TILUM-104744 format. One record per residue (C-alpha): residue in one letter; x negated, y, z. Coordinates in steps of 0.001 Angstrom, whole numbers, plus 500000, padded with zeros to 6 digits. Layout:
N
AXYZ;...
This chain:
516
M845036647565538655;H841632646045537295;K842945642519537471;K840247640365536174;K838332641906539326;L840384639530541737;T838406636068540924;W835471638186541954;W836201639373544766;V837781635811546244;S834767634284545623;S832709636859546948;L834504637436550113;L834362633679550852;A830551633643550186;L829990636410552714;M832138634897555009;L829828631618554918;I826790633938555290;T827338635627558414;L827965632581560261;T824636630863559646;G822833632779561629;C824085630936565159;Q822092628830566847;T822862626731569931;V825943627836571686;Q827928626322574588;G825364622763573413;L826640622971570043;D823199623715567770;I825542625843564861;G822735626333562830;A821976622541562558;V825943622177561518;I825328624952559331;K822411623692557589;N824238619716557546;D826810620866555699;W824414622650552860;S822426619515553030;V825658617014552090;K825157614843548933;S828271613389548473;S831794613945549767;E835716613591549457;S837889616354550202;K840738619280550138;G841052622828550513;T843582625566550156;L842942628809549678;Q845555631811550158;L845821635393549468;E848843637881550668;F849219641163549604;L850912642874552219;P853492645891551127;G852960649415550898;D854074652657549145;I854613651780545440;S856165655385544605;K852895656053542588;L852607652713540861;S853847652444536972;A856286649526536207;D853474647204535194;E851364647727537693;Q854901646832540318;K855369643712538409;A851904642845538836;L851888643485542237;S854952641392542733;A853746638068541012;L850364638356543093;Q851920638900546101;N851246636056547530;V848756633359545805;K847989629789546528;I845346627709545493;E845421624276546347;L842010621686545606;T843218617611546474;N841178614516545820;V837369616653545265;K834852613907544788;T831123615342545313;E828968612732543604;D825992615247543646;A824871618514543663;A825734618896539787;H828806616502539677;V832151617626541056;S835785617133540469;A839331617753541461;D843101618048541462;G844501621428541939;S847065623897541284;L847638627652541509;T850941628416543072;Y852402631867542483;S855640633986542673;K857445632039539519;G855706628545539926;K853086626081540323;I850490625895537567;P848373622329537836;F845066621675536703;K841931619459537031;L838279620829537162;A834870619142536644;T831426620148537042;E828205619691534741;G825344621472536570;T826172625260536136;K829377624250533820;I833036623993534977;V835106622455532562;L839118622938533245;S842112621583532004;I845078623356532617;E848526622838532065;G849741625311528731;A846177624765527447;K845812623469524094;K842118622431524711;P839747622379527413;V838082625454529102;V834329625343529443;F832634628372531614;D829193628384532206;L828642629916535638;L825069631404533825;G826424631888530990;G825287635634529908;S823656635937532581;S822114639411533809;V819989637810536608;S816716639352535885;F814320636261536507;L816482633979534954;Q815568635986531218;L812198635490531995;L812823631747531649;P812846629859528236;K816517628782527278;A815662625039528011;L814905626019531674;Q817899628273531947;E820493625620530719;Q819382623582533887;F818279626099536323;G821939625683538255;G821391622138538651;K818117622470540291;I819333625516542694;A821848623146543859;E818748620570544661;I817345623094547147;K820512624545549008;P818479623366551915;A815993625675551695;I818468628123550870;I820046627978553874;G816974627333555610;L815542631205554450;I819272632540555132;L818695631017558965;A815556632232559743;N816453635701558537;T820511636432559996;A821222637415563484;N823513635614565608;P827499637180566132;S828212638747569506;H831757636571569121;V831201633056569582;S832544630107571252;V832447626316571211;T835177623879572853;S835925620126572544;V839142618946570608;T841027616482569067;D842114616908565298;K842994614967562193;V840797614967559319;N842401613204556274;G844928611707558577;E842283610218561176;D842153611594564651;L838657612892565399;A836730614121569011;L835252617285567397;Q833560620422568627;K835168623965567657;A833152626557566816;H835573630175567048;F833803633125565349;E835222636413564996;L833657639336563635;S834470642875562874;G833879644969559224;T831317646978560819;E830001643561562688;L829912642084559179;A828012645203557296;A825545645227559722;L824376641440559610;L824360641525556086;Q822215644536556196;K819710642974558356;L820080639543556633;L818918641703553313;A816179643471555466;N814661640651556934;I814802638516553516;L812980641204551972;A810175641181554322;D809638637880554658;E807670637402551228;A805717634226552584;G809608632669552925;L811161633835549823;K807378632482548207;D807947629535549850;L811692629134548030;I810293629550544877;S807355627492545538;Q810393624862545904;L812768625694543207;Y809267625318540847;D808447621822542690;A812523621010541227;I811965622399538133;S808559621136537115;P809202617902535449;V811248620003533277;I808837622171532637;Q806242619205531864;E808749617510529959;Q808812620508527150;I805133621034527211;T805047617372526404;N807309617225523724;G805265620286521580;S807236623207522796;T805355626283521662;D806835628809523988;F804358631295525728;T806194631632528596;L806565627952529371;K802822627797528524;L802330630273531327;L804940628324534113;G803164625466533337;N800902626956536339;K802535627136539474;Q800531629445541447;L801059632022538179;A804456631229537830;V805613631703541709;G803478634832541440;L805148636052538225;V808821635208539589;Y808320636786542582;P808855640336541770;S811799639569540124;V813679638030542347;H812323640720545073;D813544643297542819;F816850641584542625;L817524641165546006;Q816266645027546554;K819185646251544348;A821479644027546058;S820467645805549286;D820937649408547966;S824327648178546448;L825200647135549691;K824138649986551613;A825698652056549320;A829294650463549379;I828731650380553307;A828580654367553257;G831302654725550823;N829353655390547619;A830000652997545804;S831461653222541813;A835163655437542832;D836355652525539585;Q836477649451541844;G839929648322541230;L842921646851543514;L840506646221546439;P837845649186547321;I835403647568549158;Q834397649618551561;A837525647993553361;L835801644914553725;F833219647176556036;N836002648892557973;A836122648804561766;K839934647737560975;S838758644702558959;A838610641136561046;L837250637898559650;Q838276634333562330;A836020631282561094;D836680627924562962;I834226625254562339;Y834631621875563479;A831763619417563758;D831453615466564683;A828910614089567001;D826873613608563718;K826665617397563585;Q828587617218560400;V831277619858559260;R834444617774558990;K837222620959559053;Q837068624451558567;A839869627255558704;L838695630858557719;A840887634039557815;L840425637781556692;N842371640609557120;L841622644039555373;P843657647207555811;L843792649083552135;A845345652238553432;N843859653963550178;T845302651603548206;P848511652519546021;G851277649693546381;V849387647864549265;S848759648634552681;G846617645116553332;L844866641898552300;K845143638738554108;L842726635772552545;S842849632684554778;Y841026629149553471;V841469625882555215;S839378622813553831;E838789618912555729;T835656616860554640;W835815613101554955;N833246610034553271;I830249612272553612;N826819611026551802;K828549608065551190;P828534606556547322;T831373608939545321;K832429608511541725;A833249612275539901;A836216612269537327;T835135613655534135;I837196615544531246;D837166614589527926;I836305617771525674;S835157615181522713;S838054616829520326;G837079620344521195;A836648623152524215;V837174626498524498;K834280628257525960;V834357631261527885;N831803633873528625;P831497636406531459;E831857639369528382;A835529640524528851;S836918639990525620;A836544636221526730;I840247636453528048;Y841751636816524484;S839971633662523541;F841485631903526816;L845044633290525731;N844756631843522221;N844218628417523649;L847423628867525616;D850960627680524912;K852649631028524453;Q855680629039526737;S853759628047529502;L853598629559532964;L850002630503532918;Y850418632363529648;T853267634674531494;L851527634840534354;L848200636799532431;K850046638388529605;N852954638991530766;D853256639502534355;L849688640942534853;K849072642818531583;I845575641768530989;T845516642597527737;K847424646115527854;K844891648325526046;Q844846651827525060;V842130653633522833;S842658657444522129;L840235659124519928;A840158662764519127;T840043664168515391;T838284667458516165;G835969668514518352;P832418668161519780;V830629665087518449;T830416662741520277;D828912659062520379;T832056657610519393;P832499657779515565;Q835201660594515146;P838588659562512978;F838813661671510219;I841763662427507374;N840560661217503547;A841650662968500427;D844766660555500232;G846398662186503449;V845248659033505309;T844128658887509021;M840550656544508782;V838934655241512183;P835838653133513088;V836709650080512905;R834123647945514695;F835097650484517685;I838565650066517452;S838958646074516781;E836231645699519557;K838484647838522358;L841743645933520797;G840006642717521800;A838913641349518075;E835033639990517265;V833910642031514482;G830997640792511906;W829072642334508259;S827975641066505606;G825140643551503719;E825311641444501063;S829079640962500225;Q829589644907501591;Q832191643057503576;V833454643277506974;T835719640704508853;I837150640883511968;K838765637832514258;D841591638548516174;L840717636502519404;L844134636870520852;S846219635762517698;G843421633671516064;A843779635780512622;T841174636666510537;I841042639897508588;A838463640702505616;L837741643631504187;K835161644723501201;L833937649021501361;D835791650437498794;S838450647805498170;K842611648691498491;T843057645141499160;A842556643533502013;S842683639576503308;V844812638602506443;N844514634927506814;G843516634313503277;S846543636382501666;S846145639447500300;L847336642979501453;D847192646144500019;L845752649454501799;E847039653068501665;S843266653778501415;A839975651719500480;A837949650881503223;T834828653380503240;L831381653799504794;H831327657086506987;N828505658225508978;S826657654936508813;S830080653008510107;T832967651593508553;F836476653557508166;V839696651821507460;P843452653097507695;I844702653196511330;R847871651836510621;F846853648695508673;I844090648002511558;A846673648742514532;E849089646401513103;Q847207643819512108;L846165643652515630;G849793644322517212;G848890647893518118;I851333650830517720;V849717654384516448;S850985657975517807;F849385661159517181;N849351663868519770;D849231667452517162;D848463669345520447;T845463667832521146;R844777666667517681;V844363663275519418;V845194659838517821;T846042656952520511;I846549653107519489;K847954650779522169;R848237647514522146;D850599645049525377;
């Protein structure tokens, strides 16, 4: 089911919705481009919003029992944010809740630059997630770590320049209308202008392709944007240099013209790859392994996006309503997806103080790596609704590792049966596949395994029949041994300690470990 891709899809779809609306200029007396630019230029505000995700049922006969259970749990999901306070680009807080078939999970969030701190009902400690943590974006890797840490906040400072570049390179959607209405925002009746947009999936694809092509061709505009980002981040560069940093890249970045020239090719390459990926997805050539939501559905002629943007007399966005309908004819168990988002904003550019979440007593840092979900689950009360959703309903930790004991040599270390008649498996490969971290000490000849789900620590020494589990000694069937430059351990020991079950197929000579 590939549930881990769901969050990416939701955020990506919302971004696509907003980007495709930014090309509009004056329509029936309303300068929509100015409205969008004003919205991206807002420094502080209060707001609330709701995101709803609904899967339309389809043929479930080809789904496993676990997949049917996961689909049922996600049939109708709603995320509500209330009391949203935007103090500035780097500091936002909100009260929120996630509602699904079994109940509601309250949470609070606060941002600090690119870091999001979440306090979730059922979590023992707050969770910290850095949006740029572990980023593989090439042009970010050019920057010294000190600059990477502040990059997100500086990006937020130049949002008007970013939207300006997009506005200058986006074509108008064909179906746009404007009407005058009276509607409520935070309980107050306001006279507003309502801009209504309608887009098919094919028009969305054409607009996005045109946008990326235009930006790639707009060398002057792209370099000007990089220049504005440089001006925003320059004080940090100068501070690092003044404080005696010897980083060679930092010294190169001290020269603005050189810095812009250095970063531009990487930014252009990043956008070109995005454009190529988009073209492949539209043509239906994207990877077949796209999980529950094939990206081609977004660009289907039957897909439909509708959006209403409500602006006041100052051309400020006060209310939004967006709805996306996707046909999913080739997705087992699902015939379609409905995604909707509504929001209201008030106290625009007025003093607002964002709340904070105290992490002085510790927090769990979550990175973008797949194994992070195990650390996240270990931080949850096993009786909590969120643990039930992730572990029991969505089965996000369910793993299966299969290894052939005979056959051609591959990049994966192959199990073998030792002189004691015990099946030995590569400890690092198996442990990491089952959600554990593995460390090695050459000095002590010891491998240490940290089970991120249970928190258990396992230590084994080469050529020793004794292992340590959370400080207690356990006897092994056979000693851990070095084989073909990898450490191997008895399969049943490592599987059982990591909550797995072992099976062996005599016909195929394949050993399998399953973990729920």
